[in-house]
Residue, then its C-alpha position, 0 to 999 in steps of 0.5 A: m778378405k783374410a781370415n782373422a788370425r787365431p790368437t796364440r795360446q799362452l803355454v803354462r810354464m811349470r818347473g820342478r823344485s825340491y825343498v827341505a822339510f821337517v819330517f814328523c814321525p808321530a808315536v803312540p800315545i799321540v797325546a804324549w807325542l803332542e805334549e813333546i811338540d808343545a814342550t819344543l814350542g814352549h822353548s821356541p814358539g815360532f820355530f815351525i812357523g813358515k816351515p814345510v812339515v811332512l807327517d810320516l805315519s809309517a810307525v803308527d796305525l791311525s784311522q781316518t778320523a785320527i789322522a784328521h784330528l792329528v792334522t788339526s791339532l798341529e794346525q792349532r799349533n801353527i804347524r802346517v802339514l805339507g803332505i803325508e807319507g807312510v799311510d794308505v791313500n784310502r785313509l786320506t780325504s780330499s780335505m787332508p794334505p796330499l799323499l807324498t811318496g819318494g822322499r829320501s829318508c834321513v835315517l840310515t838303516q841296516n841292510e843285508p851286505k851288498k856289493v861295494e859300490v863306489k859313490s862320488k863324495p858329495t860336493s862341499l860348499l864354501l861361502e866367503s860372505p856372511v849368511r844373513s837373517g832369512q837366508s837358507v843354505f843347503s848342501e849334500g856335503d860339508v858347508t864352510i862359512l868364513g863369516s857369521v850366520g845371522s839370527g833367523a838364517e838356516i844352514v842345512a848340510g849332509g855333512s859337517i858345518h864349519i863356521y869361522g864366525t858367530l853362529r846365531g841362526r840354525a845349524m843342521a848337520g848330518a841331514n842325510g843320516n850322517s851321525t858322525a857329522r859335527i858343527y864347529c863355530q868360533k862363537i856359539e849363540a845358536e837358535l837351534l843345533a841339530i845332527n841327524g835329527y837330534y836337536q837342541t834349542a837355544e834355551e837348552i844350551d849350557a849358558t857357560l858355553c854361550h859366546q865361546p868357540a865350540q863343537v857339536r857332536l853326537e855320542d850315543n844319540i845324545m848331543k854334546i856341545i864341547p868347548l874348542n880349546 
């Protein structure tokens, strides 16, 4: 008799993926910083729901207990922390989000002069169809959309964002630290606008600019929304 064949073992399939996450950089006093978070949530209560958030603790010196309290405070605000960076691993417990490393900074820092390196320009992205609610678009370079961006949609670009229609969703330009990036749209009804980490929610946009062609840019780290004539 033939021996029974050994069943084939099913291999576990694993794939690598990258996601865009919000990075929170707490500042002391933490109570005042949480009040700023509450003010943002007061304007847009559901803004962070379902969004990955990373805590960067490199600018503060928090004990293990303080870190646990901070994570809990954010969870009470429906903000789920995906991971923590900028802290010694010994200050984290198994019940806390994991320590993350290797994330790319969203802020450009001044370094000592280096040899000039020739880098290829990030590829721009052109979309000929509208971006609908629930869709997310990301590009290292500029993003140009020939249609509109629906409410609940999200555009993230390392460069500038050009929308030849109505912007009703979220537009985040200069995501890789480009403070000269801009946002252009033919009709502004945005839920959120951001350039290099500085943002405005819908409630903060001047009512006289709504439903009008506009451009958004940074001036001395202050966001300016200017009508397009």
